C-alpha positions as CSV (number, residue, x, y, z in Angstrom):
1,M,-0.1,0.1,0.1
2,C,1.1,3.3,-0.9
3,P,2.2,6.2,2.1
4,P,-0.6,8.6,2.1
5,D,1.6,11.5,0.8
6,L,2.8,9.7,-2.3
7,V,-1.1,8.9,-3.3
8,V,-1.3,12.4,-2.8
9,K,1.3,13.2,-5.4
10,L,-0.4,11.1,-8.0
11,I,-3.5,12.7,-7.9
12,T,-3.9,14.5,-11.1
13,R,-5.7,18.3,-10.7
14,H,-7.3,20.8,-12.9
15,S,-7.3,24.2,-12.5
16,P,-10.6,25.7,-13.6
17,L,-11.1,26.8,-17.3
18,A,-9.9,30.2,-18.1
19,I,-11.3,31.9,-21.1
20,H,-10.5,35.7,-21.8
21,F,-12.9,37.4,-24.2
22,G,-9.6,39.6,-26.3
23,S,-9.7,42.1,-28.7
24,L,-8.2,39.8,-31.6
25,D,-9.5,36.5,-30.3
26,T,-10.5,34.3,-27.4
27,R,-8.3,32.2,-25.8
28,L,-9.2,28.9,-23.4
29,L,-6.5,27.8,-21.0
30,Q,-6.5,24.8,-18.4
31,L,-3.6,23.8,-16.4
32,K,-3.0,20.6,-14.2
33,Q,-0.4,19.3,-11.8
34,G,0.6,15.9,-11.7
35,P,3.9,14.0,-10.3
36,T,6.0,16.2,-12.5
37,G,4.6,19.6,-11.6
38,W,2.2,22.2,-13.5
39,S,1.8,21.2,-17.3
40,V,-1.0,23.0,-20.0
41,S,-3.8,20.0,-20.1
42,A,-6.0,22.4,-23.1
43,A,-5.1,25.6,-25.2
44,E,-7.3,27.1,-27.8
45,V,-7.8,30.1,-29.9
46,V,-10.6,31.2,-31.7
47,P,-10.4,34.7,-34.0
48,G,-12.5,37.3,-33.7
49,S,-13.7,40.9,-32.1
50,G,-16.2,43.0,-32.0
51,R,-18.9,43.4,-29.6
52,T,-20.0,39.4,-31.1
53,R,-16.8,37.9,-30.6
54,H,-18.6,36.2,-27.2
55,T,-21.1,34.7,-29.2
56,S,-18.9,33.5,-32.1
57,A,-16.3,32.1,-30.1
58,A,-18.7,30.0,-27.8
59,E,-20.1,28.0,-30.9
60,K,-16.9,27.2,-32.1
61,L,-15.2,26.3,-28.2
62,A,-18.5,24.4,-27.4
63,P,-17.7,21.1,-29.0
64,F,-14.5,21.3,-27.7
65,V,-15.7,21.7,-24.3
66,Q,-18.2,19.1,-24.6
67,S,-15.9,16.3,-26.6
68,R,-14.5,16.2,-22.8
69,Q,-10.9,17.9,-23.7
70,T,-11.5,19.9,-20.8
71,R,-12.1,18.8,-17.7
72,G,-15.3,20.4,-15.3
73,K,-17.3,23.7,-15.7
74,D,-16.5,25.9,-13.6
75,C,-14.5,29.2,-15.5
76,L,-12.5,31.9,-14.9
77,L,-13.2,34.7,-17.4
78,S,-11.8,38.2,-18.1
79,T,-12.8,40.6,-20.8
80,S,-10.6,42.9,-23.1
81,G,-8.9,46.3,-21.6
82,E,-11.1,48.0,-24.4
83,E,-14.1,47.4,-22.8
84,L,-12.8,48.5,-19.2
85,S,-11.9,51.8,-17.5
86,V,-8.6,51.7,-15.6
87,S,-8.2,54.7,-13.9
88,L,-6.1,56.1,-10.6
89,V,-8.3,57.4,-7.9
90,P,-6.5,59.7,-5.3
91,V,-8.5,59.8,-1.9
92,D,-7.3,62.8,0.8
93,P,-7.8,61.5,4.6
94,Q,-10.5,64.2,5.1
95,N,-12.7,62.7,1.8
96,R,-12.2,58.8,3.5
97,T,-15.6,58.8,4.3
98,R,-17.2,59.8,1.1
99,M,-14.9,57.3,-0.4
100,Q,-17.1,55.0,-2.1
101,Q,-19.2,57.8,-3.2
102,T,-16.5,58.6,-5.2
103,L,-15.4,55.8,-6.6
104,K,-19.1,54.9,-7.6
105,E,-19.2,58.7,-9.5
106,T,-15.8,57.9,-11.4
107,A,-17.3,54.7,-12.0
108,S,-20.3,55.8,-13.9
109,R,-18.5,58.7,-15.5
110,S,-15.6,56.4,-17.4
111,I,-18.4,53.5,-18.5
112,S,-21.3,54.7,-21.2
113,D,-23.7,52.0,-20.6
114,A,-27.6,51.9,-20.4
115,E,-27.4,48.6,-18.4
116,G,-25.2,50.3,-15.9
117,V,-22.0,49.9,-14.6
118,A,-19.9,47.4,-12.6
119,Y,-16.4,48.4,-10.4
120,R,-13.8,46.8,-8.4
121,Y,-10.7,48.8,-6.7
122,L,-7.9,48.1,-4.9
123,S,-5.2,50.4,-2.5
124,L,-1.9,51.2,-4.5
125,N,-0.7,52.5,-1.0
126,E,2.7,51.5,0.0
127,N,2.8,49.5,3.1
128,L,3.6,51.9,6.0
129,E,4.5,50.7,9.3
130,D,3.4,53.8,11.2
131,D,-0.3,54.0,11.7
132,V,-0.3,57.9,12.2
133,A,1.5,57.9,8.9
134,L,-0.9,55.8,6.9
135,A,-3.9,57.3,8.6
136,N,-2.5,60.9,6.9
137,A,-1.6,59.6,3.7
138,R,-3.3,60.3,0.9
139,E,-4.7,57.3,-0.1
140,E,-4.3,56.0,-4.1
141,L,-7.3,53.3,-5.8
142,L,-7.3,51.5,-8.8
143,L,-10.1,51.9,-10.1
144,I,-11.8,49.4,-12.9
145,A,-15.0,49.5,-14.3
146,V,-17.0,47.7,-16.7
147,G,-20.5,48.1,-18.4
148,Q,-23.2,45.6,-17.6
149,S,-24.0,44.8,-21.2
150,E,-20.3,43.4,-21.3
151,L,-20.7,41.2,-18.4
152,R,-24.1,39.7,-20.1
153,R,-22.6,39.0,-23.3
154,C,-19.7,36.8,-21.6
155,N,-22.0,35.1,-19.3
156,T,-24.2,34.5,-22.4
157,A,-21.1,33.1,-24.3
158,L,-20.3,30.4,-21.1
159,E,-24.1,29.6,-21.0
160,T,-24.0,28.5,-24.8
161,M,-20.8,26.1,-23.7
162,H,-22.8,24.9,-20.7
163,L,-20.0,26.0,-17.9
164,R,-20.5,27.7,-14.9
165,P,-19.2,31.2,-14.1
166,V,-16.8,31.6,-10.9
167,S,-14.9,35.0,-11.1
168,F,-14.8,37.7,-13.7
169,E,-12.3,39.8,-13.7
170,A,-10.9,42.8,-15.3
171,A,-8.0,41.8,-17.3
172,A,-5.5,44.1,-15.4
173,F,-5.8,41.4,-12.7
174,P,-4.7,37.9,-14.2
175,L,-1.9,40.0,-16.1
176,A,-0.6,41.6,-12.8
177,R,-1.0,37.4,-11.3
178,T,1.4,36.4,-14.0
179,M,3.8,39.3,-13.9
180,Q,3.8,38.8,-9.7
181,S,4.5,35.0,-10.1
182,L,7.5,35.7,-12.0
183,S,9.0,38.3,-9.6
184,T,9.0,36.8,-6.2
185,E,13.0,36.6,-6.2
186,Q,13.3,40.1,-7.6
187,E,14.1,42.6,-4.9
188,D,14.3,45.2,-7.6
189,P,11.0,47.2,-9.1
190,W,10.7,46.2,-12.6
191,G,8.1,46.9,-15.4
192,F,5.5,45.4,-17.8
193,L,4.0,46.8,-20.5
194,H,1.3,44.8,-21.6
195,L,0.6,45.8,-26.0
196,G,-2.6,44.7,-26.7
197,M,-4.4,45.9,-30.2
198,R,-6.6,48.1,-28.8
199,H,-5.6,48.3,-24.9
200,S,-2.2,48.6,-22.9
201,L,-1.3,48.8,-19.7
202,F,2.1,49.8,-17.8
203,G,2.8,48.5,-14.6
204,I,5.4,47.8,-11.5
205,M,6.1,45.4,-9.6
206,H,8.4,45.7,-6.4
207,A,8.8,43.0,-3.7
208,G,6.2,40.6,-5.1
209,E,3.5,42.9,-5.3
210,V,1.5,45.4,-7.9
211,R,2.8,48.9,-6.9
212,F,1.2,51.1,-10.5
213,L,-0.8,50.2,-12.9
214,K,-1.9,52.6,-15.5
215,T,-3.3,53.1,-19.1
216,M,-1.1,54.0,-21.7
217,Q,-2.1,55.6,-25.4
218,L,0.2,53.1,-27.8
219,T,-1.5,50.8,-28.9
220,G,-0.9,47.7,-30.9
221,E,-3.1,49.0,-33.4
222,R,-1.5,52.6,-33.9
223,L,1.7,50.6,-34.3
224,M,0.1,48.2,-37.1
225,A,-0.2,51.6,-38.7
226,T,3.0,53.1,-38.5
227,L,4.8,49.8,-39.9
228,E,2.2,49.5,-42.5
229,K,2.7,53.4,-43.7
230,A,7.1,52.8,-43.3
231,L,6.8,49.2,-45.3
232,S,4.3,49.6,-48.2
233,R,6.7,50.4,-50.2
234,F,8.6,46.8,-50.1
235,D,7.0,44.3,-52.3
236,D,5.0,41.6,-51.0
237,A,2.8,39.1,-51.7
238,D,-0.4,40.7,-50.1
239,P,0.5,44.4,-49.8
240,D,-3.1,45.2,-48.7
241,A,-3.4,42.8,-45.9
242,V,-2.9,45.1,-42.9
243,S,-4.8,48.0,-44.7
244,R,-8.0,45.6,-44.6
245,M,-7.6,44.4,-41.2
246,L,-6.9,47.8,-39.9
247,T,-10.1,49.2,-41.9
248,G,-11.8,46.6,-40.2
249,L,-10.9,47.0,-36.5
250,Q,-11.5,50.3,-37.3
251,G,-15.1,50.2,-38.4
252,D,-18.1,51.7,-36.2
253,E,-19.4,50.6,-33.4
254,E,-22.9,50.1,-35.2
255,E,-20.8,47.7,-37.7
256,E,-19.1,45.7,-34.7
257,M,-22.7,44.9,-33.1
258,D,-24.1,43.7,-36.1
259,G,-21.9,41.5,-37.6
260,G,-18.4,41.3,-35.7
261,I,-15.1,41.6,-37.7
262,V,-13.1,38.7,-38.1
263,V,-9.5,39.5,-37.7
264,D,-6.8,38.7,-40.7
265,A,-4.7,36.4,-39.0
266,A,-2.0,37.0,-42.1
267,A,-1.7,40.7,-41.2
268,V,1.1,40.4,-38.3
269,A,3.0,37.5,-40.7
270,S,2.7,40.3,-44.0
271,V,4.5,42.8,-41.6
272,Q,7.1,40.7,-40.1
273,Q,7.9,39.0,-44.1
274,K,7.7,42.9,-44.7
275,A,10.3,43.8,-42.2
276,I,12.8,41.7,-43.3
277,G,15.7,43.4,-44.0
278,H,14.6,46.7,-43.3
279,G,15.4,47.0,-39.9
280,T,16.6,50.2,-39.7
281,E,13.6,51.5,-41.6
282,V,11.5,50.0,-39.0
283,L,13.3,51.6,-36.2
284,H,12.9,54.8,-37.5
285,A,9.2,54.6,-37.9
286,L,8.9,53.8,-34.8
287,R,11.2,56.2,-32.8
288,L,8.4,59.0,-32.6
289,E,5.8,56.2,-31.1
290,A,8.3,54.7,-28.8
291,E,9.8,58.3,-27.7
292,A,5.9,59.1,-27.3
293,L,5.1,56.1,-24.9
294,A,9.1,56.9,-22.9
295,Q,7.4,59.9,-22.1
296,E,4.1,58.8,-20.2
297,V,6.7,55.8,-19.2
298,R,9.1,58.3,-17.7
299,A,6.1,60.5,-15.8
300,C,4.8,57.2,-14.1
301,L,8.1,56.7,-13.1
302,R,8.6,59.5,-11.5
303,H,5.6,59.2,-9.1
304,F,6.4,55.5,-8.3
305,A,9.7,57.0,-7.4
306,N,8.5,59.7,-5.4
307,R,6.3,57.3,-3.5
308,H,9.0,54.7,-3.2
309,R,11.9,56.2,-2.1
310,G,13.5,56.9,-5.3
311,A,13.3,53.4,-6.6
312,R,14.3,53.1,-9.9
313,L,13.1,50.3,-12.5
314,Q,16.0,47.5,-13.4
315,D,14.2,46.1,-16.8
316,L,10.9,45.8,-18.5
317,K,8.8,43.0,-19.8
318,L,6.8,43.1,-22.7
319,A,3.2,41.7,-23.2
320,G,0.2,41.2,-25.9
321,F,-0.1,41.7,-29.4
322,G,1.9,44.5,-30.1
323,A,5.2,42.9,-28.1
324,A,6.7,40.6,-31.0
325,L,5.8,43.3,-33.6
326,P,9.4,43.9,-35.7
327,E,12.1,46.1,-33.7
328,V,9.3,46.9,-31.1
329,G,11.3,45.5,-28.3
330,T,14.8,47.2,-29.8
331,A,12.7,50.9,-30.2
332,L,11.5,50.8,-26.5
333,E,14.7,50.0,-25.5
334,N,16.5,52.8,-26.6
335,A,13.8,55.2,-25.9
336,L,14.0,54.1,-22.4
337,A,17.2,53.3,-21.6
338,L,16.0,49.9,-20.0
339,P,16.2,46.4,-20.9
340,A,12.8,45.0,-22.5
341,S,12.3,41.1,-23.2
342,L,9.2,39.3,-24.3
343,A,7.5,37.9,-21.4
344,Q,7.8,34.4,-21.1
345,P,5.7,33.0,-18.3
346,F,5.3,29.1,-18.9
347,T,9.5,28.6,-19.5
348,E,10.2,31.0,-16.4
349,L,7.5,28.8,-14.2
350,G,8.4,25.7,-15.4
351,I,5.2,25.2,-16.9
352,S,4.9,22.1,-19.6
353,A,2.9,23.5,-22.6
354,P,2.7,22.9,-26.6
355,E,4.6,24.2,-29.1
356,E,2.2,26.3,-30.3
357,V,1.2,28.4,-26.8
358,L,5.4,28.7,-26.7
359,A,5.6,30.2,-29.6
360,D,3.9,33.1,-28.6
361,Q,4.0,33.3,-24.4
362,H,3.7,36.7,-24.6
363,Q,-0.5,36.5,-25.5
364,W,-1.2,33.9,-23.1
365,C,-0.2,35.7,-19.4
366,I,-4.1,36.9,-19.2
367,P,-5.7,33.9,-19.4
368,L,-2.7,32.2,-17.7
369,G,-2.9,34.7,-15.2
370,L,-6.4,33.5,-14.8
371,A,-6.0,30.1,-14.4
372,M,-3.7,30.4,-11.3
373,R,-6.0,31.8,-9.3
374,S,-6.9,28.6,-8.4
375,V,-3.8,27.1,-8.1
376,S,-1.5,29.8,-6.9
């Protein structure tokens, strides 16, 4: 008979399903724990954008879920940053009694939704040992708001797949959870930049905690447009692929709601192919975009340094769709004078995954953070 501790180690444990409705695609991820550690049990990507992407993704993922390639019915859920509002709300000590009302009013102003607004917040205050100092400090709250109609679309999609929603998170939280897991042994502050197609976030990790988080202006959509313009004069098998995608993504809200938009997955490959041998031209084209972003980041760093006794960042991890576009990392390194590298959470955490997942780990940070909620 096996000892009790050995029996436990032989039992395979699965995380709940993690589903992220992103701007460009919907990603499903499930982890399992076996005798050799954590690994990816299931991973699927369904292209699609717009407000009907939830329904489309659910229809395509339902057969996969019902074929028993996944385990369980519990689902952890998040949605694209473009559907959210992220803001920093300062609260002076004398106004703390009105804090909830202030947060409610700020959330209502930040999202226009006929069905109402839901919000969540967390404190970004530095841990202070002096209770008197903490009581007199100006508190900073990170407020994230989402429209109730987006929550309804997400929940309806899960019903189609016969899944049970057990948690809904704004994308910033699972993203931060993944980044937090990469910093447990790093004492110096470091930053992460998520360049989504339509929404970007910059954050700072310090002592294993998120100490700063802010929405940024530069997005993957802007980077794609800049690169396409710079490379348009070079020959390509399909020179209009990127333009078609960007035109579709910039369609009006009514078009998105009525039919949804299917993103041309060949667009990124088209840009990468065009960029081969033209690194100098690409870097020149990205210089202004990178410098504008650098100015935003420097303002964040000054604020962080003022709040954390002059602390300075050591490096920057890049995630999201725009992170792997040609020369983006190099342009940001040059503008910020900081080492910048693609996030590789599966590799760094020792999580076994299929080759197709490992190939673009930087785009799996949010679903991984969702799945990790129940296993960390």
